[in-house]
PDB file of N, CA, C and O in Angstrom:
ATOM      1  N   MET A   1     -33.972 -45.529  -8.075  1.00  0.00           N
ATOM      2  CA  MET A   1     -34.937 -45.613  -6.872  1.00  0.00           C
ATOM      3  C   MET A   1     -35.638 -46.691  -6.610  1.00  0.00           C
ATOM      4  O   MET A   1     -36.626 -46.462  -5.911  1.00  0.00           O
ATOM      5  N   ASP A   2     -35.509 -47.595  -6.866  1.00  0.00           N
ATOM      6  CA  ASP A   2     -35.861 -49.166  -7.166  1.00  0.00           C
ATOM      7  C   ASP A   2     -36.210 -49.440  -5.544  1.00  0.00           C
ATOM      8  O   ASP A   2     -35.192 -49.522  -4.857  1.00  0.00           O
ATOM      9  N   GLY A   3     -37.259 -49.569  -4.942  1.00  0.00           N
ATOM     10  CA  GLY A   3     -37.289 -50.162  -3.580  1.00  0.00           C
ATOM     11  C   GLY A   3     -37.553 -49.179  -2.584  1.00  0.00           C
ATOM     12  O   GLY A   3     -38.187 -49.403  -1.553  1.00  0.00           O
ATOM     13  N   ILE A   4     -36.935 -47.821  -2.991  1.00  0.00           N
ATOM     14  CA  ILE A   4     -36.840 -46.912  -1.912  1.00  0.00           C
ATOM     15  C   ILE A   4     -38.206 -46.151  -1.782  1.00  0.00           C
ATOM     16  O   ILE A   4     -38.714 -45.828  -2.856  1.00  0.00           O
ATOM     17  N   GLN A   5     -38.932 -45.789  -0.548  1.00  0.00           N
ATOM     18  CA  GLN A   5     -40.079 -45.327  -0.601  1.00  0.00           C
ATOM     19  C   GLN A   5     -39.958 -43.802   0.451  1.00  0.00           C
ATOM     20  O   GLN A   5     -39.270 -43.886   1.468  1.00  0.00           O
ATOM     21  N   ILE A   6     -40.427 -42.911   0.229  1.00  0.00           N
ATOM     22  CA  ILE A   6     -40.310 -41.771   1.337  1.00  0.00           C
ATOM     23  C   ILE A   6     -41.693 -41.933   2.090  1.00  0.00           C
ATOM     24  O   ILE A   6     -42.613 -42.662   1.718  1.00  0.00           O
ATOM     25  N   SER A   7     -41.678 -41.146   3.187  1.00  0.00           N
ATOM     26  CA  SER A   7     -42.845 -40.572   3.828  1.00  0.00           C
ATOM     27  C   SER A   7     -43.628 -39.609   3.100  1.00  0.00           C
ATOM     28  O   SER A   7     -43.179 -39.089   2.078  1.00  0.00           O
ATOM     29  N   LEU A   8     -44.926 -39.297   3.618  1.00  0.00           N
ATOM     30  CA  LEU A   8     -46.108 -38.752   2.649  1.00  0.00           C
ATOM     31  C   LEU A   8     -45.707 -37.433   3.125  1.00  0.00           C
ATOM     32  O   LEU A   8     -45.962 -36.504   2.359  1.00  0.00           O
ATOM     33  N   LYS A   9     -44.982 -37.083   4.524  1.00  0.00           N
ATOM     34  CA  LYS A   9     -44.660 -35.700   4.358  1.00  0.00           C
ATOM     35  C   LYS A   9     -43.335 -35.221   3.771  1.00  0.00           C
ATOM     36  O   LYS A   9     -43.126 -34.012   3.669  1.00  0.00           O
ATOM     37  N   ALA A  10     -42.474 -36.083   3.399  1.00  0.00           N
ATOM     38  CA  ALA A  10     -41.345 -35.883   2.862  1.00  0.00           C
ATOM     39  C   ALA A  10     -41.759 -35.420   1.686  1.00  0.00           C
ATOM     40  O   ALA A  10     -41.393 -34.345   1.209  1.00  0.00           O
ATOM     41  N   ALA A  11     -42.877 -36.544   0.936  1.00  0.00           N
ATOM     42  CA  ALA A  11     -43.039 -36.092  -0.436  1.00  0.00           C
ATOM     43  C   ALA A  11     -43.607 -34.702  -0.723  1.00  0.00           C
ATOM     44  O   ALA A  11     -43.338 -34.024  -1.714  1.00  0.00           O
ATOM     45  N   ARG A  12     -44.697 -34.260   0.600  1.00  0.00           N
ATOM     46  CA  ARG A  12     -45.220 -32.654   0.526  1.00  0.00           C
ATOM     47  C   ARG A  12     -43.801 -31.749   0.269  1.00  0.00           C
ATOM     48  O   ARG A  12     -43.496 -31.042  -0.691  1.00  0.00           O
ATOM     49  N   VAL A  13     -43.107 -32.041   1.440  1.00  0.00           N
ATOM     50  CA  VAL A  13     -42.038 -31.139   1.589  1.00  0.00           C
ATOM     51  C   VAL A  13     -40.954 -31.115   0.278  1.00  0.00           C
ATOM     52  O   VAL A  13     -40.239 -30.134   0.074  1.00  0.00           O
ATOM     53  N   ASN A  14     -40.931 -32.217  -0.506  1.00  0.00           N
ATOM     54  CA  ASN A  14     -40.232 -32.423  -1.631  1.00  0.00           C
ATOM     55  C   ASN A  14     -40.982 -31.377  -2.570  1.00  0.00           C
ATOM     56  O   ASN A  14     -40.427 -30.489  -3.218  1.00  0.00           O
ATOM     57  N   ALA A  15     -42.435 -31.665  -2.518  1.00  0.00           N
ATOM     58  CA  ALA A  15     -42.957 -30.668  -3.733  1.00  0.00           C
ATOM     59  C   ALA A  15     -43.185 -29.256  -3.420  1.00  0.00           C
ATOM     60  O   ALA A  15     -43.909 -28.507  -4.075  1.00  0.00           O
ATOM     61  N   GLU A  16     -42.331 -28.858  -2.081  1.00  0.00           N
ATOM     62  CA  GLU A  16     -42.330 -27.333  -1.698  1.00  0.00           C
ATOM     63  C   GLU A  16     -43.675 -26.874  -1.561  1.00  0.00           C
ATOM     64  O   GLU A  16     -44.108 -25.911  -2.194  1.00  0.00           O
ATOM     65  N   LEU A  17     -44.460 -27.659  -0.608  1.00  0.00           N
ATOM     66  CA  LEU A  17     -45.857 -27.327  -0.184  1.00  0.00           C
ATOM     67  C   LEU A  17     -45.766 -27.108   0.918  1.00  0.00           C
ATOM     68  O   LEU A  17     -44.789 -27.587   1.494  1.00  0.00           O
ATOM     69  N   THR A  18     -46.737 -26.293   1.692  1.00  0.00           N
ATOM     70  CA  THR A  18     -46.814 -26.153   3.112  1.00  0.00           C
ATOM     71  C   THR A  18     -48.053 -27.356   3.638  1.00  0.00           C
ATOM     72  O   THR A  18     -48.448 -28.140   2.776  1.00  0.00           O
ATOM     73  N   LEU A  19     -48.381 -27.415   4.444  1.00  0.00           N
ATOM     74  CA  LEU A  19     -49.419 -28.339   5.269  1.00  0.00           C
ATOM     75  C   LEU A  19     -50.772 -27.674   4.732  1.00  0.00           C
ATOM     76  O   LEU A  19     -51.632 -28.329   4.142  1.00  0.00           O
ATOM     77  N   VAL A  20     -50.846 -26.654   4.930  1.00  0.00           N
ATOM     78  CA  VAL A  20     -52.114 -25.674   4.102  1.00  0.00           C
ATOM     79  C   VAL A  20     -52.275 -25.633   2.851  1.00  0.00           C
ATOM     80  O   VAL A  20     -53.324 -25.971   2.303  1.00  0.00           O
ATOM     81  N   ASP A  21     -51.204 -25.192   2.224  1.00  0.00           N
ATOM     82  CA  ASP A  21     -51.345 -25.139   0.608  1.00  0.00           C
ATOM     83  C   ASP A  21     -51.492 -26.854   0.143  1.00  0.00           C
ATOM     84  O   ASP A  21     -52.234 -27.246  -0.757  1.00  0.00           O
ATOM     85  N   ALA A  22     -50.874 -27.466   0.730  1.00  0.00           N
ATOM     86  CA  ALA A  22     -51.218 -28.855   0.264  1.00  0.00           C
ATOM     87  C   ALA A  22     -52.398 -29.410   0.513  1.00  0.00           C
ATOM     88  O   ALA A  22     -52.878 -29.930  -0.495  1.00  0.00           O
ATOM     89  N   ALA A  23     -53.198 -29.518   1.688  1.00  0.00           N
ATOM     90  CA  ALA A  23     -54.534 -29.354   2.185  1.00  0.00           C
ATOM     91  C   ALA A  23     -55.371 -28.907   1.152  1.00  0.00           C
ATOM     92  O   ALA A  23     -56.227 -29.576   0.575  1.00  0.00           O
ATOM     93  N   LYS A  24     -54.955 -27.279   0.877  1.00  0.00           N
ATOM     94  CA  LYS A  24     -56.132 -26.532   0.155  1.00  0.00           C
ATOM     95  C   LYS A  24     -56.158 -27.265  -1.159  1.00  0.00           C
ATOM     96  O   LYS A  24     -57.293 -27.376  -1.622  1.00  0.00           O
ATOM     97  N   ARG A  25     -55.010 -27.890  -2.007  1.00  0.00           N
ATOM     98  CA  ARG A  25     -54.998 -28.438  -3.087  1.00  0.00           C
ATOM     99  C   ARG A  25     -55.848 -30.000  -3.443  1.00  0.00           C
ATOM    100  O   ARG A  25     -56.590 -30.432  -4.325  1.00  0.00           O
ATOM    101  N   ILE A  26     -55.259 -30.468  -2.250  1.00  0.00           N
ATOM    102  CA  ILE A  26     -55.915 -32.162  -2.487  1.00  0.00           C
ATOM    103  C   ILE A  26     -57.498 -31.972  -2.068  1.00  0.00           C
ATOM    104  O   ILE A  26     -58.292 -32.872  -2.342  1.00  0.00           O
ATOM    105  N   GLY A  27     -58.003 -30.586  -1.291  1.00  0.00           N
ATOM    106  CA  GLY A  27     -59.501 -30.426  -0.919  1.00  0.00           C
ATOM    107  C   GLY A  27     -59.845 -31.260   0.401  1.00  0.00           C
ATOM    108  O   GLY A  27     -60.767 -32.068   0.513  1.00  0.00           O
ATOM    109  N   ILE A  28     -58.860 -30.877   1.431  1.00  0.00           N
ATOM    110  CA  ILE A  28     -58.742 -31.774   2.645  1.00  0.00           C
ATOM    111  C   ILE A  28     -58.485 -30.181   3.712  1.00  0.00           C
ATOM    112  O   ILE A  28     -58.047 -29.073   3.405  1.00  0.00           O
ATOM    113  N   SER A  29     -58.851 -30.590   4.657  1.00  0.00           N
ATOM    114  CA  SER A  29     -58.256 -29.746   6.178  1.00  0.00           C
ATOM    115  C   SER A  29     -56.962 -30.078   6.333  1.00  0.00           C
ATOM    116  O   SER A  29     -56.418 -31.048   5.807  1.00  0.00           O
ATOM    117  N   PRO A  30     -56.386 -29.174   7.149  1.00  0.00           N
ATOM    118  CA  PRO A  30     -54.758 -29.258   7.132  1.00  0.00           C
ATOM    119  C   PRO A  30     -54.661 -30.410   8.129  1.00  0.00           C
ATOM    120  O   PRO A  30     -53.791 -31.278   8.059  1.00  0.00           O
ATOM    121  N   THR A  31     -56.061 -30.334   9.504  1.00  0.00           N
ATOM    122  CA  THR A  31     -56.231 -31.455  10.285  1.00  0.00           C
ATOM    123  C   THR A  31     -55.857 -32.868   9.530  1.00  0.00           C
ATOM    124  O   THR A  31     -54.905 -33.614   9.759  1.00  0.00           O
ATOM    125  N   THR A  32     -56.859 -32.994   8.601  1.00  0.00           N
ATOM    126  CA  THR A  32     -56.970 -34.282   7.710  1.00  0.00           C
ATOM    127  C   THR A  32     -55.597 -34.908   7.346  1.00  0.00           C
ATOM    128  O   THR A  32     -55.179 -36.057   7.489  1.00  0.00           O
ATOM    129  N   LEU A  33     -54.893 -33.523   6.708  1.00  0.00           N
ATOM    130  CA  LEU A  33     -53.437 -34.025   6.089  1.00  0.00           C
ATOM    131  C   LEU A  33     -52.653 -34.536   7.573  1.00  0.00           C
ATOM    132  O   LEU A  33     -52.108 -35.593   7.890  1.00  0.00           O
ATOM    133  N   ILE A  34     -52.820 -33.611   8.087  1.00  0.00           N
ATOM    134  CA  ILE A  34     -51.835 -34.086   9.547  1.00  0.00           C
ATOM    135  C   ILE A  34     -52.103 -35.839  10.147  1.00  0.00           C
ATOM    136  O   ILE A  34     -51.249 -36.622  10.563  1.00  0.00           O
ATOM    137  N   LYS A  35     -53.438 -36.027  10.012  1.00  0.00           N
ATOM    138  CA  LYS A  35     -53.512 -37.283  10.134  1.00  0.00           C
ATOM    139  C   LYS A  35     -53.362 -38.586   9.334  1.00  0.00           C
ATOM    140  O   LYS A  35     -53.347 -39.747   9.741  1.00  0.00           O
ATOM    141  N   TRP A  36     -53.237 -38.013   7.886  1.00  0.00           N
ATOM    142  CA  TRP A  36     -52.719 -38.913   6.981  1.00  0.00           C
ATOM    143  C   TRP A  36     -51.388 -39.049   6.912  1.00  0.00           C
ATOM    144  O   TRP A  36     -50.948 -40.161   6.622  1.00  0.00           O
ATOM    145  N   GLU A  37     -50.366 -37.823   7.193  1.00  0.00           N
ATOM    146  CA  GLU A  37     -49.106 -37.972   7.331  1.00  0.00           C
ATOM    147  C   GLU A  37     -48.764 -38.936   8.681  1.00  0.00           C
ATOM    148  O   GLU A  37     -47.684 -39.525   8.732  1.00  0.00           O
ATOM    149  N   LYS A  38     -49.619 -39.039   9.615  1.00  0.00           N
ATOM    150  CA  LYS A  38     -49.240 -39.983  10.860  1.00  0.00           C
ATOM    151  C   LYS A  38     -49.628 -41.183  10.487  1.00  0.00           C
ATOM    152  O   LYS A  38     -48.855 -42.110  10.732  1.00  0.00           O
ATOM    153  N   HIS A  39     -50.737 -41.434   9.898  1.00  0.00           N
ATOM    154  CA  HIS A  39     -51.334 -42.708   9.429  1.00  0.00           C
ATOM    155  C   HIS A  39     -51.671 -42.976   8.064  1.00  0.00           C
ATOM    156  O   HIS A  39     -52.863 -43.145   7.811  1.00  0.00           O
ATOM    157  N   PRO A  40     -50.662 -43.059   6.955  1.00  0.00           N
ATOM    158  CA  PRO A  40     -50.680 -43.376   5.763  1.00  0.00           C
ATOM    159  C   PRO A  40     -51.338 -44.341   5.185  1.00  0.00           C
ATOM    160  O   PRO A  40     -51.841 -44.286   4.062  1.00  0.00           O
ATOM    161  N   GLY A  41     -51.352 -45.022   5.740  1.00  0.00           N
ATOM    162  CA  GLY A  41     -52.009 -46.633   5.678  1.00  0.00           C
ATOM    163  C   GLY A  41     -53.607 -46.628   5.693  1.00  0.00           C
ATOM    164  O   GLY A  41     -54.263 -47.613   5.354  1.00  0.00           O
ATOM    165  N   ASN A  42     -54.132 -45.496   6.092  1.00  0.00           N
ATOM    166  CA  ASN A  42     -55.534 -45.581   6.054  1.00  0.00           C
ATOM    167  C   ASN A  42     -55.961 -45.103   4.698  1.00  0.00           C
ATOM    168  O   ASN A  42     -57.164 -45.279   4.507  1.00  0.00           O
ATOM    169  N   LEU A  43     -55.236 -44.480   3.584  1.00  0.00           N
ATOM    170  CA  LEU A  43     -55.637 -43.874   2.692  1.00  0.00           C
ATOM    171  C   LEU A  43     -56.258 -44.921   1.638  1.00  0.00           C
ATOM    172  O   LEU A  43     -56.044 -46.125   1.781  1.00  0.00           O
ATOM    173  N   THR A  44     -57.156 -44.346   0.410  1.00  0.00           N
ATOM    174  CA  THR A  44     -57.662 -45.156  -0.221  1.00  0.00           C
ATOM    175  C   THR A  44     -57.230 -44.646  -1.654  1.00  0.00           C
ATOM    176  O   THR A  44     -57.112 -43.511  -2.117  1.00  0.00           O
ATOM    177  N   PRO A  45     -57.038 -45.921  -2.187  1.00  0.00           N
ATOM    178  CA  PRO A  45     -56.300 -45.751  -3.945  1.00  0.00           C
ATOM    179  C   PRO A  45     -56.397 -44.266  -4.663  1.00  0.00           C
ATOM    180  O   PRO A  45     -55.564 -43.622  -5.300  1.00  0.00           O
ATOM    181  N   ASN A  46     -57.759 -43.997  -4.290  1.00  0.00           N
ATOM    182  CA  ASN A  46     -58.290 -42.522  -4.971  1.00  0.00           C
ATOM    183  C   ASN A  46     -57.627 -41.518  -4.377  1.00  0.00           C
ATOM    184  O   ASN A  46     -57.204 -40.598  -5.076  1.00  0.00           O
ATOM    185  N   GLN A  47     -57.388 -41.527  -2.733  1.00  0.00           N
ATOM    186  CA  GLN A  47     -56.857 -40.449  -2.323  1.00  0.00           C
ATOM    187  C   GLN A  47     -55.493 -40.666  -2.616  1.00  0.00           C
ATOM    188  O   GLN A  47     -54.886 -39.601  -2.505  1.00  0.00           O
ATOM    189  N   GLN A  48     -54.649 -41.740  -2.993  1.00  0.00           N
ATOM    190  CA  GLN A  48     -53.523 -41.851  -3.184  1.00  0.00           C
ATOM    191  C   GLN A  48     -53.268 -41.154  -4.613  1.00  0.00           C
ATOM    192  O   GLN A  48     -52.332 -40.363  -4.728  1.00  0.00           O
ATOM    193  N   LYS A  49     -53.991 -41.411  -5.549  1.00  0.00           N
ATOM    194  CA  LYS A  49     -53.930 -40.900  -6.984  1.00  0.00           C
ATOM    195  C   LYS A  49     -53.981 -39.002  -6.726  1.00  0.00           C
ATOM    196  O   LYS A  49     -53.249 -38.186  -7.287  1.00  0.00           O
ATOM    197  N   ILE A  50     -54.736 -38.804  -6.032  1.00  0.00           N
ATOM    198  CA  ILE A  50     -55.092 -37.247  -5.630  1.00  0.00           C
ATOM    199  C   ILE A  50     -53.825 -36.588  -5.385  1.00  0.00           C
ATOM    200  O   ILE A  50     -53.322 -35.673  -6.037  1.00  0.00           O
ATOM    201  N   ILE A  51     -53.284 -37.303  -4.140  1.00  0.00           N
ATOM    202  CA  ILE A  51     -51.668 -36.983  -3.771  1.00  0.00           C
ATOM    203  C   ILE A  51     -50.823 -37.181  -4.947  1.00  0.00           C
ATOM    204  O   ILE A  51     -50.194 -36.194  -5.329  1.00  0.00           O
ATOM    205  N   GLU A  52     -50.703 -38.197  -5.543  1.00  0.00           N
ATOM    206  CA  GLU A  52     -49.676 -38.193  -6.750  1.00  0.00           C
ATOM    207  C   GLU A  52     -49.629 -36.895  -7.639  1.00  0.00           C
ATOM    208  O   GLU A  52     -48.539 -36.397  -7.920  1.00  0.00           O
ATOM    209  N   LYS A  53     -50.991 -36.262  -8.151  1.00  0.00           N
ATOM    210  CA  LYS A  53     -51.200 -35.302  -8.880  1.00  0.00           C
ATOM    211  C   LYS A  53     -50.716 -34.040  -8.536  1.00  0.00           C
ATOM    212  O   LYS A  53     -50.190 -33.250  -9.320  1.00  0.00           O
ATOM    213  N   VAL A  54     -50.973 -33.809  -6.925  1.00  0.00           N
ATOM    214  CA  VAL A  54     -50.515 -32.598  -6.389  1.00  0.00           C
ATOM    215  C   VAL A  54     -49.338 -32.712  -6.055  1.00  0.00           C
ATOM    216  O   VAL A  54     -48.750 -31.632  -6.111  1.00  0.00           O
ATOM    217  N   TYR A  55     -48.600 -33.713  -5.665  1.00  0.00           N
ATOM    218  CA  TYR A  55     -47.479 -33.448  -5.108  1.00  0.00           C
ATOM    219  C   TYR A  55     -46.341 -33.870  -6.406  1.00  0.00           C
ATOM    220  O   TYR A  55     -45.118 -33.930  -6.275  1.00  0.00           O
ATOM    221  N   LYS A  56     -47.045 -34.108  -7.537  1.00  0.00           N
ATOM    222  CA  LYS A  56     -46.224 -34.539  -8.893  1.00  0.00           C
ATOM    223  C   LYS A  56     -45.305 -35.526  -8.360  1.00  0.00           C
ATOM    224  O   LYS A  56     -44.137 -35.286  -8.668  1.00  0.00           O
ATOM    225  N   PHE A  57     -45.470 -36.522  -7.681  1.00  0.00           N
ATOM    226  CA  PHE A  57     -44.373 -37.536  -7.262  1.00  0.00           C
ATOM    227  C   PHE A  57     -45.445 -38.926  -7.395  1.00  0.00           C
ATOM    228  O   PHE A  57     -46.603 -38.988  -6.983  1.00  0.00           O
ATOM    229  N   PRO A  58     -44.767 -39.848  -8.007  1.00  0.00           N
ATOM    230  CA  PRO A  58     -45.296 -41.250  -8.167  1.00  0.00           C
ATOM    231  C   PRO A  58     -45.874 -41.842  -6.596  1.00  0.00           C
ATOM    232  O   PRO A  58     -45.163 -41.591  -5.623  1.00  0.00           O
ATOM    233  N   THR A  59     -46.810 -42.407  -6.444  1.00  0.00           N
ATOM    234  CA  THR A  59     -47.277 -42.659  -5.533  1.00  0.00           C
ATOM    235  C   THR A  59     -46.384 -44.227  -5.071  1.00  0.00           C
ATOM    236  O   THR A  59     -46.144 -44.658  -3.943  1.00  0.00           O
ATOM    237  N   ASP A  60     -46.092 -44.731  -6.231  1.00  0.00           N
ATOM    238  CA  ASP A  60     -45.020 -45.847  -6.045  1.00  0.00           C
ATOM    239  C   ASP A  60     -43.797 -45.510  -4.859  1.00  0.00           C
ATOM    240  O   ASP A  60     -43.367 -46.293  -4.012  1.00  0.00           O
ATOM    241  N   TYR A  61     -43.492 -44.434  -5.036  1.00  0.00           N
ATOM    242  CA  TYR A  61     -42.355 -44.020  -4.214  1.00  0.00           C
ATOM    243  C   TYR A  61     -42.705 -43.549  -2.844  1.00  0.00           C
ATOM    244  O   TYR A  61     -41.817 -43.258  -2.043  1.00  0.00           O
ATOM    245  N   ILE A  62     -44.133 -43.453  -2.512  1.00  0.00           N
ATOM    246  CA  ILE A  62     -44.509 -42.895  -1.378  1.00  0.00           C
ATOM    247  C   ILE A  62     -44.959 -43.935  -0.334  1.00  0.00           C
ATOM    248  O   ILE A  62     -45.898 -44.683  -0.609  1.00  0.00           O
ATOM    249  N   PHE A  63     -44.264 -44.019   0.970  1.00  0.00           N
ATOM    250  CA  PHE A  63     -44.650 -45.023   1.695  1.00  0.00           C
ATOM    251  C   PHE A  63     -46.188 -45.175   2.308  1.00  0.00           C
ATOM    252  O   PHE A  63     -46.428 -44.441   3.266  1.00  0.00           O
ATOM    253  N   PHE A  64     -47.140 -45.958   1.904  1.00  0.00           N
ATOM    254  CA  PHE A  64     -48.307 -46.024   2.688  1.00  0.00           C
ATOM    255  C   PHE A  64     -48.500 -46.760   3.659  1.00  0.00           C
ATOM    256  O   PHE A  64     -49.574 -46.716   4.259  1.00  0.00           O
ATOM    257  N   GLY A  65     -47.727 -47.408   3.941  1.00  0.00           N
ATOM    258  CA  GLY A  65     -47.650 -48.535   5.278  1.00  0.00           C
ATOM    259  C   GLY A  65     -48.505 -49.800   4.438  1.00  0.00           C
ATOM    260  O   GLY A  65     -48.759 -50.055   3.260  1.00  0.00           O
ATOM    261  N   GLY A  66     -48.787 -50.428   5.799  1.00  0.00           N
ATOM    262  CA  GLY A  66     -49.005 -52.040   4.870  1.00  0.00           C
ATOM    263  C   GLY A  66     -48.469 -53.153   4.745  1.00  0.00           C
ATOM    264  O   GLY A  66     -48.955 -53.989   3.983  1.00  0.00           O
TER     265      GLY A  66
END
């Protein structure tokens, strides 16, 4: 998987979470998660770590832009 990254939305789908379920687990609104999925480059490292725990997927393999 070296060098390959998937989108934030793909990571959520891979974790078998709906938008609403993922947002609840992360502690944000579904609207905020939609914004994050459209513009992942705006996420802080702390927010990325929360996603890593909720999705059980390393952030190294999620594309956050930049």
